[in-house]
C-alpha positions in Angstrom: 131.5 133.8 114.1 130.8 136.0 117.1 132.1 135.2 120.6 128.5 135.2 121.9 127.6 132.4 119.4 130.7 130.4 120.3 129.7 130.7 124.0 126.2 129.4 123.3 127.7 126.5 121.3 130.1 125.5 124.1 127.3 125.7 126.7 125.1 123.7 124.4 127.6 121.0 123.9 128.3 120.7 127.6 124.6 120.5 128.4 124.1 118.0 125.6 126.8 115.7 126.8 125.4 115.9 130.4 121.8 115.1 129.2 123.1 112.2 127.1 125.1 110.8 130.1 122.0 111.1 132.3 119.9 109.3 129.6 122.5 106.6 129.4 122.8 106.1 133.1 119.1 106.0 133.8 118.2 104.0 130.7 115.0 106.2 130.4 115.9 107.6 126.9 118.2 106.6 124.1 121.4 108.6 124.5 122.2 108.4 120.7 118.9 110.0 119.9 119.5 112.7 122.4 122.9 113.4 120.9 121.5 113.3 117.3 118.8 115.9 118.2 121.3 118.2 119.8 123.8 117.9 116.9 121.1 118.6 114.4 120.1 121.8 116.2 123.8 122.7 116.5 124.2 122.3 112.7 121.1 124.5 112.2 122.5 127.2 114.5 125.8 127.2 112.7 124.2 127.3 109.3 121.9 130.1 110.4 124.9 132.0 111.8 126.8 131.7 108.5 123.8 132.7 106.4 123.0 135.7 108.6 126.7 136.7 108.7 127.0 136.6 104.9 123.7 138.2 104.1 123.9 141.1 106.6 127.5 142.0 106.1 128.0 145.5 104.5 130.1 144.2 101.6 127.5 141.5 100.6 124.2 143.3 101.4 121.6 141.7 99.2 118.0 142.7 98.5 115.4 141.8 101.1 113.8 139.4 98.6 117.1 137.5 98.2 117.6 137.3 102.0 114.1 136.1 102.4 114.5 133.5 99.7 117.7 132.1 101.1 116.3 131.9 104.6 113.1 130.2 103.4 115.2 127.7 101.5 117.2 127.0 104.6 114.0 126.5 106.6 112.6 124.1 104.0 115.8 122.1 103.8 116.0 121.9 107.6 112.4 120.7 107.9 113.0 118.1 105.2 116.1 116.8 107.0 114.2 116.5 110.2 111.4 114.6 108.5 113.9 112.2 106.9 115.6 111.7 110.3 112.3 111.0 112.1 110.8 108.8 109.4 113.8 106.8 108.2 116.1 106.4 111.2 115.3 104.1 114.2 115.4 106.9 116.8 113.6 107.6 120.0 111.6 110.6 119.0 111.1 111.8 122.6 114.9 111.6 123.2 115.5 113.4 119.9 113.2 116.2 120.9 114.9 116.5 124.3 118.3 116.8 122.6 116.9 119.5 120.3 115.5 121.4 123.2 118.9 121.6 124.9 119.9 124.4 122.5 117.0 126.5 123.7 118.1 125.9 127.3 121.7 126.9 126.4 120.5 130.1 124.8 118.3 131.0 127.8 121.1 130.3 130.3 123.5 132.3 128.1 121.2 135.3 128.1 121.0 135.2 131.9 124.8 135.3 132.1 125.1 138.2 129.6 125.4 141.8 130.9 122.3 143.8 130.4 122.7 147.1 128.6 122.2 150.3 130.7 119.1 152.2 129.9 119.2 156.0 129.9 
């Protein structure tokens, strides 16, 4: 796993804990649902990182059709897990969505901290 991805994961977990603590202290949202939303997105990010790392590595280069099929399968599986979570678990959907959004915030903040490449 790249150091960049690890940095995003650490930032994501820090922000997620902070948002869950604010949700707990204010009582406005369910902190468990915030955490669940963030952890589902973290699992998706890790799975995506593993898949891309294996599919794009020079020793395991597959056909474009195989790569597309595996990524489509991951997407369908992820959407199915989300549907099961939302329909079957007693969660606060707004809090879950906020927890899921924390990953996007972490990626954005991480991109601001990254050095920009020099253009010729």
